[in-house]
TIFI-33000 format. One record per residue: residue number from 1; residue in three letters; chain; x negated, z, y negated of N, C-alpha, C in turn. Coordinates in steps of 0.2 Angstrom, whole numbers. Atoms other than C-alpha are relative to their C-alpha. Layout:
BEGIN
{node NUM 'ala' 'A' {X Z Y} {X Z Y} {X Z Y}} ...
//
This chain:
BEGIN
{node 1 'met' 'A' {7 1 0} {-268 422 -118} {-2 5 -6}} {node 2 'ser' 'A' {3 -4 5} {-279 434 -128} {-3 -5 -5}} {node 3 'thr' 'A' {3 4 5} {-287 428 -144} {-7 -3 3}} {node 4 'thr' 'A' {7 2 -3} {-304 427 -135} {2 -6 5}} {node 5 'glu' 'A' {-2 5 -4} {-295 416 -122} {2 -6 -3}} {node 6 'leu' 'A' {-2 6 4} {-287 405 -135} {-6 -3 -4}} {node 7 'glu' 'A' {6 3 3} {-304 403 -143} {-4 -5 5}} {node 8 'ala' 'A' {3 4 -6} {-311 397 -126} {4 -7 1}} {node 9 'leu' 'A' {-4 6 0} {-296 385 -125} {-1 -5 -5}} {node 10 'ala' 'A' {1 5 6} {-299 377 -142} {-7 -3 2}} {node 11 'val' 'A' {6 3 -1} {-317 374 -137} {0 -5 6}} {node 12 'gln' 'A' {-1 4 -6} {-312 367 -120} {3 -7 -2}} {node 13 'leu' 'A' {-4 6 2} {-301 355 -129} {-4 -4 -6}} {node 14 'gly' 'A' {4 4 5} {-315 349 -141} {0 2 -7}} {node 15 'glu' 'A' {-1 -3 6} {-311 360 -156} {-5 6 -2}} {node 16 'lys' 'A' {4 -6 2} {-320 374 -166} {3 6 3}} {node 17 'arg' 'A' {-3 -6 -3} {-318 391 -159} {5 3 -5}} {node 18 'phe' 'A' {-4 -3 5} {-309 397 -175} {7 -3 1}} {node 19 'arg' 'A' {-7 2 -1} {-294 386 -170} {4 4 5}} {node 20 'gly' 'A' {-3 -4 -5} {-291 398 -156} {3 6 -4}} {node 21 'arg' 'A' {-2 -5 4} {-289 412 -169} {6 -2 -4}} {node 22 'gln' 'A' {-6 3 4} {-277 401 -179} {6 0 5}} {node 23 'ile' 'A' {-6 0 -5} {-266 399 -163} {2 7 0}} {node 24 'ala' 'A' {-2 -7 -1} {-266 418 -161} {4 3 -6}} {node 25 'glu' 'A' {-4 -2 6} {-260 421 -179} {7 -3 1}} {node 26 'trp' 'A' {-7 3 -1} {-246 409 -176} {4 3 5}} {node 27 'leu' 'A' {-4 -3 -5} {-241 417 -160} {2 7 -1}} {node 28 'tyr' 'A' {0 -7 0} {-244 435 -163} {1 4 -6}} {node 29 'thr' 'A' {-1 -2 6} {-242 437 -181} {7 -3 -3}} {node 30 'arg' 'A' {-6 4 3} {-229 424 -186} {5 -1 5}} {node 31 'phe' 'A' {-5 1 -6} {-220 423 -169} {3 -6 1}} {node 32 'val' 'A' {-3 6 0} {-218 405 -169} {2 -2 7}} {node 33 'arg' 'A' {-3 2 -6} {-209 397 -154} {-2 -7 3}} {node 34 'ser' 'A' {2 6 -2} {-217 380 -153} {-7 -2 -3}} {node 35 'ile' 'A' {7 2 3} {-235 372 -155} {1 -4 -6}} {node 36 'asp' 'A' {-1 5 5} {-228 359 -167} {1 4 -7}} {node 37 'glu' 'A' {-1 -4 6} {-224 374 -180} {-7 2 -2}} {node 38 'met' 'A' {7 -2 2} {-243 377 -181} {-3 -5 -5}} {node 39 'ser' 'A' {1 6 4} {-245 367 -196} {-7 -1 -3}} {node 40 'asn' 'A' {7 1 3} {-263 371 -201} {-5 -3 6}} {node 41 'leu' 'A' {4 3 -5} {-269 364 -184} {1 -8 -1}} {node 42 'pro' 'A' {0 7 0} {-274 345 -184} {5 -3 5}} {node 43 'ala' 'A' {-5 3 -4} {-260 334 -177} {-3 -2 7}} {node 44 'pro' 'A' {2 2 -7} {-271 327 -163} {-1 6 4}} {node 45 'phe' 'A' {2 -6 -4} {-276 345 -158} {7 3 3}} {node 46 'arg' 'A' {-7 -3 -2} {-257 350 -158} {2 -5 6}} {node 47 'ala' 'A' {-2 5 -5} {-254 334 -147} {-4 2 7}} {node 48 'lys' 'A' {4 -2 -5} {-268 340 -135} {3 6 3}} {node 49 'leu' 'A' {-2 -7 -2} {-261 358 -134} {7 -1 4}} {node 50 'asn' 'A' {-7 1 -3} {-243 351 -130} {-1 -3 7}} {node 51 'glu' 'A' {1 3 -7} {-251 342 -115} {-1 5 5}} {node 52 'val' 'A' {3 -4 -5} {-258 357 -107} {3 7 0}} {node 53 'ala' 'A' {-2 -7 2} {-249 373 -114} {7 0 -3}} {node 54 'val' 'A' {-6 -2 3} {-233 380 -120} {0 6 -4}} {node 55 'ala' 'A' {0 -6 4} {-230 392 -134} {5 5 2}} {node 56 'thr' 'A' {-5 -4 -3} {-215 399 -125} {3 -2 7}} {node 57 'ser' 'A' {-3 2 -6} {-208 400 -108} {7 4 1}} {node 58 'leu' 'A' {-6 -3 0} {-192 410 -112} {5 -3 -4}} {node 59 'thr' 'A' {-6 3 4} {-175 403 -118} {5 5 0}} {node 60 'ile' 'A' {-6 -5 0} {-161 414 -124} {6 -4 2}} {node 61 'phe' 'A' {-6 3 -3} {-146 410 -114} {7 4 -3}} {node 62 'his' 'A' {-6 -4 2} {-134 424 -120} {-3 6 -4}} {node 63 'lys' 'A' {2 -6 3} {-135 439 -132} {7 4 -2}} {node 64 'asp' 'A' {-6 -5 2} {-123 454 -135} {-2 5 -5}} {node 65 'ala' 'A' {1 -5 5} {-123 465 -151} {5 5 0}} {node 66 'ala' 'A' {-5 -5 1} {-116 482 -152} {0 3 -7}} {node 67 'glu' 'A' {-1 -2 7} {-110 491 -167} {-6 4 -3}} {node 68 'asp' 'A' {5 -4 2} {-125 503 -167} {-7 -4 -2}} {node 69 'gly' 'A' {6 4 1} {-137 488 -169} {-4 -2 6}} {node 70 'thr' 'A' {3 2 -7} {-142 487 -151} {1 -8 1}} {node 71 'ile' 'A' {-1 7 -2} {-144 469 -145} {-3 -1 6}} {node 72 'lys' 'A' {3 1 -7} {-146 464 -127} {0 -8 1}} {node 73 'tyr' 'A' {2 7 -1} {-154 447 -123} {0 -2 7}} {node 74 'leu' 'A' {1 3 -7} {-152 437 -107} {-4 -6 -1}} {node 75 'ala' 'A' {5 6 1} {-167 425 -106} {-1 -3 6}} {node 76 'gln' 'A' {2 4 -6} {-171 411 -94} {-7 -1 0}} {node 77 'leu' 'A' {7 2 -1} {-188 408 -87} {-1 -7 1}} {node 78 'his' 'A' {1 8 -1} {-196 391 -84} {3 -2 6}} {node 79 'asp' 'A' {-3 2 -7} {-190 391 -66} {7 2 1}} {node 80 'gly' 'A' {-7 -2 -1} {-172 396 -70} {2 7 1}} {node 81 'glu' 'A' {-2 -7 -1} {-173 414 -66} {1 3 -7}} {node 82 'glu' 'A' {-2 -3 6} {-166 426 -78} {-2 8 -1}} {node 83 'ile' 'A' {2 -7 1} {-171 443 -86} {4 2 -6}} {node 84 'glu' 'A' {-3 -3 6} {-164 455 -99} {-5 4 -4}} {node 85 'ala' 'A' {4 -5 4} {-172 464 -113} {4 2 -6}} {node 86 'val' 'A' {-4 -3 4} {-165 475 -126} {-3 2 -7}} {node 87 'tyr' 'A' {2 -1 7} {-168 477 -145} {4 7 -2}} {node 88 'leu' 'A' {-3 -6 2} {-165 495 -151} {-3 3 -7}} {node 89 'pro' 'A' {2 -3 7} {-166 499 -170} {2 7 -1}} {node 90 'tyr' 'A' {-2 -7 2} {-167 517 -175} {-2 1 -8}} {node 91 'glu' 'A' {2 -2 8} {-169 525 -193} {-7 -1 -1}} {node 92 'asn' 'A' {7 -1 1} {-187 528 -191} {-5 -5 4}} {node 93 'arg' 'A' {4 4 -5} {-193 515 -178} {4 -5 3}} {node 94 'val' 'A' {-4 5 -4} {-188 500 -168} {-4 -1 7}} {node 95 'ser' 'A' {2 0 -7} {-190 500 -149} {3 -6 3}} {node 96 'ile' 'A' {-3 5 -4} {-188 487 -137} {-1 2 8}} {node 97 'cys' 'A' {0 -2 -7} {-184 489 -118} {-1 -7 4}} {node 98 'ile' 'A' {2 7 -3} {-193 475 -108} {0 1 8}} {node 99 'ser' 'A' {0 1 -7} {-192 469 -90} {-7 -1 3}} {node 100 'ser' 'A' {7 2 -3} {-207 468 -78} {1 -4 7}} {node 101 'gln' 'A' {-2 4 -6} {-198 460 -63} {6 -4 -1}} {node 102 'val' 'A' {-7 3 0} {-184 448 -60} {4 3 6}} {node 103 'gly' 'A' {-3 -4 -4} {-173 460 -52} {-4 6 2}} {node 104 'cys' 'A' {3 -6 -2} {-179 476 -43} {1 1 8}} {node 105 'ala' 'A' {0 -1 -7} {-184 481 -25} {1 8 1}} {node 106 'ala' 'A' {0 -7 -1} {-183 500 -28} {7 2 3}} {node 107 'gly' 'A' {-7 -1 -4} {-164 500 -22} {4 6 -3}} {node 108 'cys' 'A' {-4 -6 2} {-158 514 -33} {7 -1 0}} {node 109 'thr' 'A' {-7 2 -1} {-140 516 -29} {5 1 -6}} {node 110 'phe' 'A' {-4 -1 6} {-134 520 -46} {-2 -6 -6}} {node 111 'cys' 'A' {3 4 4} {-143 505 -54} {3 -7 1}} {node 112 'ala' 'A' {-3 6 0} {-135 488 -58} {-5 -5 2}} {node 113 'thr' 'A' {6 5 -2} {-152 479 -57} {-1 0 7}} {node 114 'ala' 'A' {2 0 -7} {-155 485 -39} {5 -4 4}} {node 115 'gln' 'A' {-5 4 -4} {-139 477 -33} {-1 -7 1}} {node 116 'gly' 'A' {2 7 0} {-146 460 -36} {-7 -1 4}} {node 117 'gly' 'A' {6 0 -4} {-162 464 -26} {-6 -3 -5}} {node 118 'leu' 'A' {5 2 4} {-179 457 -31} {-1 -8 1}} {node 119 'ala' 'A' {1 8 0} {-182 438 -35} {-8 -1 0}} {node 120 'arg' 'A' {7 1 1} {-200 439 -41} {-3 4 -5}} {node 121 'asp' 'A' {3 -4 6} {-213 448 -52} {0 -5 -6}} {node 122 'leu' 'A' {1 3 7} {-215 443 -70} {-8 -1 -1}} {node 123 'thr' 'A' {7 0 2} {-232 437 -76} {-1 4 -6}} {node 124 'ala' 'A' {1 -3 7} {-241 446 -90} {2 -3 -6}} {node 125 'gly' 'A' {-2 4 5} {-237 432 -101} {8 1 -1}} {node 126 'glu' 'A' {-8 0 0} {-218 433 -97} {2 7 -2}} {node 127 'ile' 'A' {-2 -7 3} {-218 452 -100} {-1 0 -7}} {node 128 'phe' 'A' {2 -1 7} {-227 451 -116} {4 -5 -5}} {node 129 'glu' 'A' {-4 5 4} {-217 436 -122} {7 3 -2}} {node 130 'gln' 'A' {-7 -3 2} {-201 447 -122} {-1 3 -7}} {node 131 'tyr' 'A' {1 -3 7} {-209 456 -137} {0 -5 -5}} {node 132 'leu' 'A' {0 5 5} {-213 440 -146} {7 -3 -1}} {node 133 'leu' 'A' {-6 3 1} {-196 433 -143} {5 5 -4}} {node 134 'leu' 'A' {-4 -5 4} {-187 449 -150} {-3 1 -7}} {node 135 'ala' 'A' {3 -1 6} {-199 450 -164} {2 -7 -4}} {node 136 'asn' 'A' {-2 6 3} {-195 432 -168} {8 0 -2}} {node 137 'glu' 'A' {-7 0 1} {-176 435 -167} {2 5 -5}} {node 138 'asn' 'A' {-2 -6 5} {-177 451 -178} {-6 1 -5}} {node 139 'pro' 'A' {6 0 4} {-189 447 -192} {0 6 -5}} {node 140 'gly' 'A' {0 -5 6} {-183 461 -204} {-4 6 1}} {node 141 'arg' 'A' {4 -7 -1} {-192 476 -196} {-5 -1 6}} {node 142 'arg' 'A' {6 0 -5} {-208 478 -186} {2 4 6}} {node 143 'ile' 'A' {-1 -4 -7} {-206 483 -167} {-6 4 0}} {node 144 'ser' 'A' {5 -5 0} {-216 499 -166} {-1 3 7}} {node 145 'his' 'A' {1 -3 -7} {-212 505 -148} {3 -4 5}} {node 146 'ile' 'A' {-2 4 -6} {-211 497 -131} {1 5 6}} {node 147 'val' 'A' {-1 -3 -6} {-203 504 -116} {1 -5 6}} {node 148 'tyr' 'A' {-1 4 -7} {-205 496 -98} {5 4 4}} {node 149 'met' 'A' {-6 -3 -3} {-188 502 -93} {6 -5 1}} {node 150 'gly' 'A' {-5 5 -1} {-179 486 -91} {0 -2 8}} {node 151 'met' 'A' {-1 2 -7} {-177 476 -74} {-7 1 3}} {node 152 'gly' 'A' {6 0 -4} {-190 480 -61} {-3 7 0}} {node 153 'glu' 'A' {4 -6 -1} {-202 494 -55} {-7 -2 -3}} {node 154 'pro' 'A' {6 2 3} {-217 492 -67} {-6 1 5}} {node 155 'leu' 'A' {6 -1 -4} {-230 499 -55} {0 -3 7}} {node 156 'leu' 'A' {0 5 -6} {-225 487 -41} {-2 -7 -2}} {node 157 'asn' 'A' {3 6 3} {-231 474 -53} {-6 2 -4}} {node 158 'tyr' 'A' {5 -4 4} {-246 483 -58} {-5 -4 -5}} {node 159 'glu' 'A' {5 4 4} {-259 470 -64} {4 -4 -6}} {node 160 'ala' 'A' {-3 3 5} {-246 460 -74} {2 5 -6}} {node 161 'val' 'A' {-2 -5 5} {-239 476 -82} {-6 2 -5}} {node 162 'val' 'A' {6 -3 4} {-256 483 -87} {-3 -6 -5}} {node 163 'gly' 'A' {2 6 4} {-261 465 -93} {4 -1 -6}} {node 164 'ser' 'A' {-4 1 6} {-246 464 -104} {-1 6 -5}} {node 165 'ala' 'A' {1 -5 5} {-249 481 -111} {-6 0 -4}} {node 166 'arg' 'A' {7 2 4} {-267 476 -116} {2 -5 -5}} {node 167 'leu' 'A' {-1 5 5} {-260 461 -125} {4 4 -6}} {node 168 'leu' 'A' {-4 -3 5} {-247 472 -134} {-5 5 -5}} {node 169 'met' 'A' {5 -4 4} {-262 484 -140} {-4 -4 -4}} {node 170 'gln' 'A' {6 4 3} {-275 471 -143} {3 -6 -5}} {node 171 'glu' 'A' {-2 6 4} {-265 456 -150} {6 2 -5}} {node 172 'ala' 'A' {-5 -2 5} {-249 464 -157} {-1 6 -4}} {node 173 'gly' 'A' {2 -6 4} {-258 480 -163} {5 6 1}} {node 174 'leu' 'A' {-4 -6 -1} {-246 492 -155} {-5 6 3}} {node 175 'ser' 'A' {4 -6 -2} {-253 510 -152} {2 1 8}} {node 176 'ala' 'A' {-2 -2 -7} {-254 515 -133} {5 6 0}} {node 177 'arg' 'A' {-5 -6 0} {-245 531 -138} {7 -2 -1}} {node 178 'his' 'A' {-7 3 1} {-230 520 -142} {2 -5 5}} {node 179 'ile' 'A' {-1 4 -6} {-230 512 -125} {2 4 5}} {node 180 'thr' 'A' {-2 -5 -6} {-220 520 -111} {1 -5 6}} {node 181 'ile' 'A' {-1 3 -6} {-221 514 -93} {4 5 4}} {node 182 'ser' 'A' {-5 -4 -4} {-207 520 -82} {-1 -2 8}} {node 183 'thr' 'A' {1 1 -7} {-209 522 -63} {5 5 4}} {node 184 'val' 'A' {-4 -4 -4} {-198 529 -49} {-5 5 5}} {node 185 'gly' 'A' {5 -4 -4} {-214 537 -42} {-5 -4 5}} {node 186 'val' 'A' {5 4 -5} {-226 524 -35} {-7 3 -1}} {node 187 'val' 'A' {6 -5 1} {-241 536 -32} {-6 -4 -1}} {node 188 'pro' 'A' {7 4 1} {-255 523 -30} {0 -3 -7}} {node 189 'gly' 'A' {0 3 7} {-249 515 -47} {-1 5 -5}} {node 190 'ile' 'A' {1 -6 5} {-249 532 -56} {-7 1 0}} {node 191 'leu' 'A' {7 -1 0} {-266 535 -50} {-5 -5 -3}} {node 192 'arg' 'A' {4 6 3} {-273 518 -55} {1 0 -7}} {node 193 'leu' 'A' {-1 0 7} {-265 519 -72} {-4 6 -3}} {node 194 'ala' 'A' {4 -5 3} {-273 536 -75} {-7 -2 -1}} {node 195 'glu' 'A' {7 3 1} {-290 527 -72} {-1 -5 -6}} {node 196 'glu' 'A' {0 5 5} {-286 515 -86} {-2 4 -7}} {node 197 'his' 'A' {2 -4 5} {-289 530 -98} {3 -2 -7}} {node 198 'glu' 'A' {-4 1 6} {-276 524 -110} {5 5 -1}} {node 199 'pro' 'A' {-6 -5 2} {-264 536 -119} {7 -2 1}} {node 200 'ile' 'A' {-7 3 0} {-249 527 -113} {4 6 3}} {node 201 'thr' 'A' {-4 -5 -2} {-234 538 -110} {3 -2 7}} {node 202 'leu' 'A' {-2 1 -6} {-229 539 -92} {7 4 1}} {node 203 'ala' 'A' {-7 -3 -1} {-210 542 -88} {1 -1 8}} {node 204 'val' 'A' {-2 0 -7} {-206 547 -70} {7 2 2}} {node 205 'ser' 'A' {-7 -1 -2} {-189 545 -63} {1 4 6}} {node 206 'leu' 'A' {0 -4 -5} {-185 560 -53} {7 0 3}} {node 207 'his' 'A' {-7 1 -2} {-166 561 -52} {3 5 5}} {node 208 'ala' 'A' {-2 -5 -5} {-166 575 -39} {-6 5 1}} {node 209 'pro' 'A' {5 -5 -1} {-175 591 -36} {-3 1 7}} {node 210 'asp' 'A' {2 -1 -7} {-178 589 -18} {0 -7 3}} {node 211 'asp' 'A' {1 6 -3} {-183 575 -6} {6 -3 3}} {node 212 'val' 'A' {-6 2 -4} {-167 574 4} {5 -4 -4}} {node 213 'leu' 'A' {-4 3 5} {-156 570 -11} {-3 -6 -3}} {node 214 'arg' 'A' {4 6 3} {-169 559 -19} {0 -6 4}} {node 215 'glu' 'A' {0 6 -4} {-170 548 -4} {7 -3 1}} {node 216 'gln' 'A' {-7 3 0} {-151 546 -4} {1 -5 -6}} {node 217 'leu' 'A' {-1 4 6} {-152 540 -22} {-5 -6 -1}} {node 218 'ile' 'A' {5 5 0} {-168 530 -21} {-3 -1 7}} {node 219 'pro' 'A' {3 1 -7} {-171 523 -4} {-7 -1 1}} {node 220 'thr' 'A' {7 1 0} {-189 518 -8} {-4 7 -1}} {node 221 'ala' 'A' {3 -7 1} {-192 537 -11} {-3 3 6}} {node 222 'lys' 'A' {2 -2 -6} {-195 539 7} {-8 -1 1}} {node 223 'lys' 'A' {7 2 -1} {-213 532 5} {-4 5 -3}} {node 224 'trp' 'A' {4 -6 3} {-219 546 -7} {5 6 -1}} {node 225 'lys' 'A' {-4 -7 1} {-213 564 -7} {-1 2 -7}} {node 226 'leu' 'A' {1 -3 7} {-210 574 -23} {-6 3 -1}} {node 227 'glu' 'A' {6 -3 1} {-225 584 -20} {-6 -5 -1}} {node 228 'gln' 'A' {5 5 1} {-236 568 -19} {1 -3 -7}} {node 229 'ile' 'A' {-1 3 7} {-228 561 -35} {-2 5 -5}} {node 230 'leu' 'A' {1 -5 6} {-230 577 -45} {-8 2 0}} {node 231 'asp' 'A' {7 -1 0} {-248 579 -39} {-4 -6 -4}} {node 232 'ala' 'A' {2 6 4} {-251 561 -46} {1 1 -7}} {node 233 'cys' 'A' {-2 -2 7} {-243 567 -62} {-5 4 -3}} {node 234 'lys' 'A' {5 -5 3} {-255 581 -64} {-7 -4 -1}} {node 235 'val' 'A' {6 4 1} {-270 569 -61} {1 -4 -7}} {node 236 'tyr' 'A' {-1 5 6} {-262 557 -75} {-1 4 -6}} {node 237 'his' 'A' {1 -5 6} {-261 572 -87} {-8 2 -1}} {node 238 'gln' 'A' {7 -2 0} {-279 577 -83} {-4 -6 -3}} {node 239 'lys' 'A' {4 6 2} {-286 559 -86} {2 -2 -7}} {node 240 'thr' 'A' {-2 3 6} {-276 554 -101} {2 5 -5}} {node 241 'lys' 'A' {-2 -5 4} {-272 571 -109} {7 -1 -3}} {node 242 'arg' 'A' {-7 2 2} {-254 564 -111} {5 4 4}} {node 243 'asn' 'A' {-6 -3 -4} {-238 575 -107} {4 -6 3}} {node 244 'leu' 'A' {-5 5 -3} {-226 566 -96} {7 1 -2}} {node 245 'thr' 'A' {-7 0 1} {-208 562 -97} {3 0 7}} {node 246 'phe' 'A' {-4 1 -6} {-197 566 -82} {7 -2 -1}} {node 247 'glu' 'A' {-7 2 1} {-181 556 -82} {4 3 6}} {node 248 'tyr' 'A' {-5 -3 -5} {-166 564 -73} {7 -3 -2}} {node 249 'leu' 'A' {-7 2 1} {-150 554 -72} {5 5 3}} {node 250 'leu' 'A' {-5 -5 -2} {-135 566 -71} {6 -4 3}} {node 251 'ile' 'A' {-6 3 -3} {-122 560 -59} {5 6 2}} {node 252 'gly' 'A' {-5 -6 -1} {-106 571 -58} {1 1 7}} {node 253 'gly' 'A' {-2 -2 -7} {-104 581 -42} {-6 -2 5}} {node 254 'val' 'A' {5 2 -5} {-120 574 -35} {-7 4 -1}} {node 255 'asn' 'A' {7 -3 1} {-136 581 -44} {1 4 -7}} {node 256 'asp' 'A' {0 -4 7} {-129 591 -59} {2 7 0}} {node 257 'ser' 'A' {-2 -7 -1} {-126 608 -52} {-6 5 -4}} {node 258 'leu' 'A' {4 -4 3} {-134 623 -61} {-6 2 5}} {node 259 'leu' 'A' {6 -1 -5} {-144 627 -45} {-5 -5 1}} {node 260 'gln' 'A' {5 5 0} {-151 610 -45} {-4 0 -6}} {node 261 'ala' 'A' {3 -1 6} {-156 613 -63} {-6 5 1}} {node 262 'arg' 'A' {5 -6 -1} {-165 629 -58} {-6 -3 5}} {node 263 'asp' 'A' {4 3 -5} {-173 620 -43} {-5 -5 -4}} {node 264 'leu' 'A' {4 5 3} {-179 606 -54} {-6 3 -5}} {node 265 'ala' 'A' {5 -4 4} {-188 618 -67} {-5 3 5}} {node 266 'lys' 'A' {5 -4 -5} {-196 627 -52} {-5 -6 3}} {node 267 'val' 'A' {4 6 -3} {-202 610 -44} {-5 -2 -5}} {node 268 'leu' 'A' {5 3 5} {-210 604 -60} {-5 5 -2}} {node 269 'gly' 'A' {5 -5 1} {-219 620 -62} {-3 0 -7}} {node 270 'asp' 'A' {3 0 7} {-232 620 -76} {-3 -7 -2}} {node 271 'ile' 'A' {2 7 2} {-234 601 -77} {2 -1 -7}} {node 272 'pro' 'A' {-2 1 7} {-234 597 -96} {4 -6 0}} {node 273 'gly' 'A' {-4 6 1} {-220 586 -101} {7 3 -1}} {node 274 'asn' 'A' {-7 -2 1} {-201 586 -105} {4 -3 5}} {node 275 'val' 'A' {-5 3 -4} {-186 582 -95} {5 -3 -4}} {node 276 'asn' 'A' {-4 4 4} {-176 568 -102} {7 -1 4}} {node 277 'leu' 'A' {-6 1 -4} {-158 569 -96} {4 -6 -2}} {node 278 'ile' 'A' {-3 6 1} {-148 553 -94} {7 0 3}} {node 279 'pro' 'A' {-7 0 -3} {-129 555 -91} {1 -7 3}} {node 280 'phe' 'A' {-1 7 -4} {-124 541 -79} {4 -5 -4}} {node 281 'asn' 'A' {-3 6 4} {-120 525 -88} {4 -4 5}} {node 282 'tyr' 'A' {-5 3 -5} {-105 516 -79} {-3 -6 3}} {node 283 'val' 'A' {1 5 -4} {-110 505 -65} {4 0 6}} {node 284 'asp' 'A' {-5 0 -6} {-98 499 -51} {-5 1 6}} {node 285 'thr' 'A' {4 -2 -6} {-106 508 -36} {4 1 6}} {node 286 'ala' 'A' {-3 -1 -6} {-102 509 -18} {2 7 1}} {node 287 'gln' 'A' {-2 -7 -1} {-102 528 -19} {5 2 -5}} {node 288 'gly' 'A' {-5 -2 5} {-90 528 -34} {-3 6 -5}} {node 289 'phe' 'A' {3 -5 4} {-103 538 -45} {4 1 -7}} {node 290 'lys' 'A' {-3 -1 7} {-96 546 -61} {-4 4 -4}} {node 291 'arg' 'A' {3 -3 5} {-102 553 -77} {2 8 0}} {node 292 'pro' 'A' {-2 -7 0} {-103 573 -78} {4 1 -7}} {node 293 'lys' 'A' {-3 -2 6} {-92 581 -91} {-5 3 -5}} {node 294 'pro' 'A' {5 -3 5} {-100 586 -107} {-2 7 0}} {node 295 'asp' 'A' {2 -7 -1} {-100 604 -104} {-5 1 6}} {node 296 'arg' 'A' {4 -1 -6} {-108 602 -87} {-7 -3 -2}} {node 297 'ile' 'A' {6 3 3} {-122 591 -96} {-3 6 -4}} {node 298 'gln' 'A' {3 -5 5} {-125 605 -109} {-2 6 4}} {node 299 'asp' 'A' {2 -6 -5} {-125 619 -95} {-6 -2 4}} {node 300 'phe' 'A' {6 2 -4} {-138 609 -85} {-6 0 -5}} {node 301 'arg' 'A' {6 0 5} {-149 607 -101} {-2 7 -1}} {node 302 'thr' 'A' {1 -7 1} {-147 625 -105} {-4 4 5}} {node 303 'thr' 'A' {3 -3 -6} {-152 630 -88} {-8 -2 1}} {node 304 'leu' 'A' {7 3 0} {-168 619 -88} {-4 4 -6}} {node 305 'glu' 'A' {4 -3 5} {-173 627 -105} {-1 7 1}} {node 306 'val' 'A' {1 -7 -2} {-170 644 -99} {-6 1 5}} {node 307 'gly' 'A' {6 0 -5} {-182 639 -84} {-6 -2 -3}} {node 308 'gly' 'A' {6 1 3} {-195 635 -97} {-2 -8 -1}} {node 309 'arg' 'A' {1 7 1} {-193 616 -98} {2 -3 -7}} {node 310 'ile' 'A' {-3 4 6} {-192 606 -114} {4 -5 2}} {node 311 'thr' 'A' {-5 5 -3} {-177 596 -112} {3 -4 -6}} {node 312 'thr' 'A' {-3 5 4} {-170 581 -121} {6 -4 3}} {node 313 'gln' 'A' {-5 4 -3} {-155 570 -119} {-1 -7 -3}} {node 314 'arg' 'A' {1 7 2} {-157 551 -120} {6 -2 -5}} {node 315 'met' 'A' {-4 3 5} {-149 544 -136} {4 -6 3}} {node 316 'glu' 'A' {-4 5 -3} {-135 533 -130} {1 -6 -5}} {node 317 'arg' 'A' {0 6 4} {-137 515 -136} {2 -6 4}} {node 318 'gly' 'A' {-1 6 -3} {-129 499 -131} {5 1 7}} {node 319 'his' 'A' {-4 0 -5} {-117 506 -118} {6 -5 1}} {node 320 'gly' 'A' {-5 5 0} {-103 495 -123} {-1 -7 1}} {node 321 'ile' 'A' {2 6 -2} {-113 480 -120} {-4 -1 6}} {node 322 'ser' 'A' {4 -1 -6} {-120 486 -104} {-7 -1 -1}} {node 323 'ala' 'A' {7 0 1} {-137 488 -111} {-3 6 1}} {node 324 'ala' 'A' {2 -7 -1} {-139 506 -107} {-4 0 7}} {node 325 'cys' 'A' {5 -1 -6} {-151 513 -94} {4 -1 7}} {node 326 'gly' 'A' {-3 2 -7} {-146 506 -76} {5 -5 -1}} {node 327 'gln' 'A' {-6 5 1} {-134 493 -83} {-3 -7 0}} {node 328 'leu' 'A' {3 6 1} {-146 478 -84} {1 -4 6}} {node 329 'lys' 'A' {-1 4 -6} {-142 463 -73} {-3 -7 -2}} {node 330 'arg' 'A' {3 7 1} {-148 445 -71} {5 -5 -2}} {node 331 'thr' 'A' {-5 5 2} {-132 437 -77} {4 3 -6}} {node 332 'ala' 'A' {-5 -2 5} {-120 437 -92} {7 0 3}} {node 333 'gly' 'A' {-6 0 -3} {-106 436 -80} {5 -6 -2}} {node 334 'thr' 'A' {-4 7 1} {-101 418 -86} {-4 -6 3}} {node 335 'ile' 'A' {3 6 -2} {-104 401 -80} {-4 -3 -6}} {node 336 'arg' 'A' {4 3 6} {-118 393 -90} {-4 -6 3}} {node 337 'val' 'A' {4 6 -2} {-127 376 -89} {-7 2 -1}} {node 338 'arg' 'A' {7 -1 0} {-145 378 -85} {-4 -5 -4}} {node 339 'asn' 'A' {4 4 4} {-158 371 -97} {-7 1 1}} {node 340 'ile' 'A' {6 -2 -2} {-174 372 -88} {-5 -5 -2}} {node 341 'ser' 'A' {6 5 2} {-190 364 -96} {-4 -2 6}} {node 342 'pro' 'A' {5 2 -6} {-200 354 -84} {-7 1 -1}} {node 343 'lys' 'A' {7 -2 2} {-216 359 -93} {-2 6 3}} {node 344 'leu' 'A' {3 -7 -3} {-226 372 -83} {-7 1 -3}} {node 345 'asn' 'A' {7 -1 3} {-242 380 -88} {-5 -3 5}} {node 346 'val' 'A' {6 3 -4} {-258 371 -82} {-6 5 0}} {node 347 'glu' 'A' {6 -4 0} {-272 381 -76} {-6 -3 -2}} {node 348 'leu' 'A' {6 3 3} {-288 378 -86} {-6 3 2}} {node 349 'thr' 'A' {7 -2 -2} {-306 379 -81} {-3 4 -6}} {node 350 'pro' 'A' {3 -4 5} {-314 394 -91} {-6 -4 -3}} {node 351 'val' 'A' {6 3 3} {-327 388 -103} {-6 5 2}} {node 352 'gly' 'A' {6 -4 -1} {-345 394 -98} {1 3 7}} 
//
């Protein structure tokens, strides 16, 4: 809930409006995980809140830490479903990678998340709470960057994703320029996001320079052709004045030839933005995909740069704990006892 909504909730429960602002401070500045920790609220008010609301709906079930500081969290939702989120500390910033759905329906053949299918969408609150949870778990440094690159296709859960992004900007104080939403190319979603007129970074997963190969790697790509996707990208740049990021997963012997690099540069034309190369992170696939050799990765990058594209390579973090791009799943691979809270959110009648 936004601060305004929390103020309305306080009034609805018979308290002054400022109590809502106090709740917001506890949640979004101090990152508390329970209503009982909100010590400056009167005890009777806390009791009322506990009857109709929860401060948290996520429970950490498992976490893995890598030597580089990356931490992967497996969290359980109120209904027992599970998602993963990743904490990524760098020298000059702290990023987190969050999920937008329980699983994913995009069906990307190289992705572990897709192998489990789609269970359901996350709510705006469940998406936003991943930020609150990781901030609570890592109080030493402020989270400055958010990437919607976890489980799910964000633009297939548009309302909740945009709602959570607004909470991140308005309640957590993050800059829109430090928020990245990734998509496999959901054209209607790209065009809707352009109309938000927020300078959010849009990352578009291409992974192939032509429709034939792309449809083999991303089955849902049959719905929108590359030309349609790139036309939508042009609109996004025109509306937001933001350069785009084009994600390209390099798979050895599949999409890493120098001819494909030249074709990619040609297809992108003059659309402003960089190409971000992501060498395949190991996932057990039916196709037996493999990572390209280092010299092939470098040659592919050089060819793109010669073709006029600014090219970067994704900094590898968390590969050893299966927290890298494409490796997130809905399980830690171990048998766990579920601990599902019976308390669910209660819909409240808006004041006024």
